[in-house]
N, C-alpha and C positions, 0 to 999 in steps of 0.2 A: 247219595244221601247218607247221613250219618247213621241211619237205621232204616229198616224196611218199613214202608207205610202203604196201606191200601189206597187205591184210587177212590173207593167209596168214602173213606174217612176224609181224604183231601177235598172231595166235592162237598161234603157236609160242612167241613170247617170253612171252606171258601164261601159257601152260601151264608153262613153265620156272619162272617166278616163283611161281606158285601151288603147284607141287610142292615148291619149296624152303621155302615158308612152312609147309606141312603137315608136311614132313619134319623141320622144326625144332621141332615140337611145338606150334605154334599151333593153336587150335581152328578147326573148320570155319567158325564164324561170326566170321570175322576180316576183314570188308571193309575196315576202316581200315588194318590192317597190310598186307593184300594190295595195296590201291590205292596206299598210300604207297610200297611197294617197287617196284611197277610204274612209278609216276611217276618214281622215282629211276633205274630202268633206262632208260626211254625218254629222259629228259633227258641221260643219258650218251651216248646214240646221236644226240643233236641233234634229238630229236623233242619238240615241245611239245604236251603234253596237260594239261588242267586238271581238278582234282577237281570232281565234280558230285554233290551230294546228290540222291537220287531215291527214288521209290517203286518197288520192284521186285516183280514179281508173276509167278507161274507157274501154269498150269492145263492140264488135259487138254482136248482139243478138244470133248468132249461137254459139259463144264461151261461153256465159253465160248459154245457154241451155245445152251444153255438160258438162260444169263444174258442173252445178246443178244436172245433171244426174249421176254424179260420174265418168265421163271420166277423166283420168289423164290429167293434164294441158298440158303436152307436146304433147298430142294427140288431144286436143280440136281444132276444126275447127275455122277459123277466126283469130281474133287478139285481144289482150288486152294490156293495158299499165297502170302502176300505179306509184305513187310517194309517199314516206313517209309512206308506209304501205304495208305489204306483201299481196299477193293474198290469197284467202281463202285456208287454208291447209298448207301454208308456214310458216316457223318460222320468227318472227319479227326481223328486223335488228335495231341496235342502231342508233339513230339520233344524229349527232354531228355537232355543229356549228363550222365552220372553216373559220376564217377571216370574210369576208363580205358575205360568202355563208352559206347556211344551207341545209342539206340533208333532207328536209321535205316539207310539203306544208301548207300554211297558208291561211285561208279564214276569213270571218266575219260572226258573228251570232248575232241575236237579243238577249237581256238578257235571255229570256225564250226559245231560240233556235227554235222558230217557223218559223223563216226566216233565210236562209243561203245565203250568197253571195260569189261567187268565182270570183273575178275580172280577174283572169288569167286562167280560165278554158280551154281556147283555147290551152294551152300548152299540154293538154292531147290528143289532136286530132292528127290523122295521116291520112290525106286525101288520101295519096298515097296507103294506105291499106284499103280504103273504110271505114274509121272511122273518119269522120269530126266532130270536135267540134268547132262551130263558136262563137267566142267572149266569154264574161263573162256569168256566169250562176247564176240564182237566183231560189231558190227552197224552198218549205215548207215541212219539214218532217211530215209524218203522225203521228209519235209518238215522239215528241221532247224529252220527258223524257228518253225514251229508247235510243234515239240517243246520248244524252249527257252521258249516262251510257256506251257507247261504242258499241252499236249495229250499224252495217253497214246499211245505208239507200240507196236504189236503185232508180234511177230516169231515166226511159226510155224516149227517145225522139221519139215521134210518127212520126215526119217528116223524121228523118235520120235513125232511128233504133238503134242509138248508146245509150248505157246504161252508165250513170255516177253513181258512188257510192262514198259515203263519210262516214268515220268513225272518230269520235272525239277521239283524243289521249291526253295524259297528258304531252307530251314533252314540255318543256319550254325553251330549249336552244336557240330558235329564239330570245328571249328577249335580248340576249347578242350581237346580230348583230348590226352594226353601224346604220342601218336603223331604229332600234327601241330604241336604247339607246339615240339617238338624230336624229332629222330629217335633213338630209343633205340639204344645201341651194339649190342645183340643184333640188332635189326631191320636196322641198317646192315650188319652182318656177313652176314646172310642175303641181303640185297639185293646185296651185293658178290659173293657166291658165284654168285647167279643171273646177274648181269651178265657174269661171266666166261664162263658157259655160252652166253649169247646172242651173244657175239662169235664163237663157233664156228659159228653158223648163218649162212646167206647174208645178206649185208648188206641192210638195209631199202631197198626201192626201189619 
């Protein structure tokens, strides 16, 4: 990062951005728009974060315990959900940009990957299945180098029991979507509104 920033500030800023995206009428499954707006806001604050395609995955602790013990996935208890990446043991599926959509997941990372920001992590949640994911997610991988090399990193939430996992991928088809070839005026206006709100919170440090 170009300067030190606290995780708390990043979480607050990401929540502001995500709320503005949803309030503007964007769908919940808008990782491209949410990540683009968050990158815009962070850059205005002098913070360098880079877009990173990932496989994102959420599960309840019982499902993870069963899967880790070798239980077949269709027999695991509880619930899991992923996007842009197969579950452990499954064959990977190709990611293809299609018009304005993209069959993957995009987050932000610091240049050395010691901080990850998923502005749209809430789309992984399924509260009706006892698997809530509330709002954006900020995390620090224990081994950033291994994570960048493709190792899946797991992040359990002690409050909800939900486990989030991210794996860096090399897919770059998201760069061809309109959100990233040019920033649409509507999205820029939303990002500017969010930026004005982030100036009101304590400066990043």
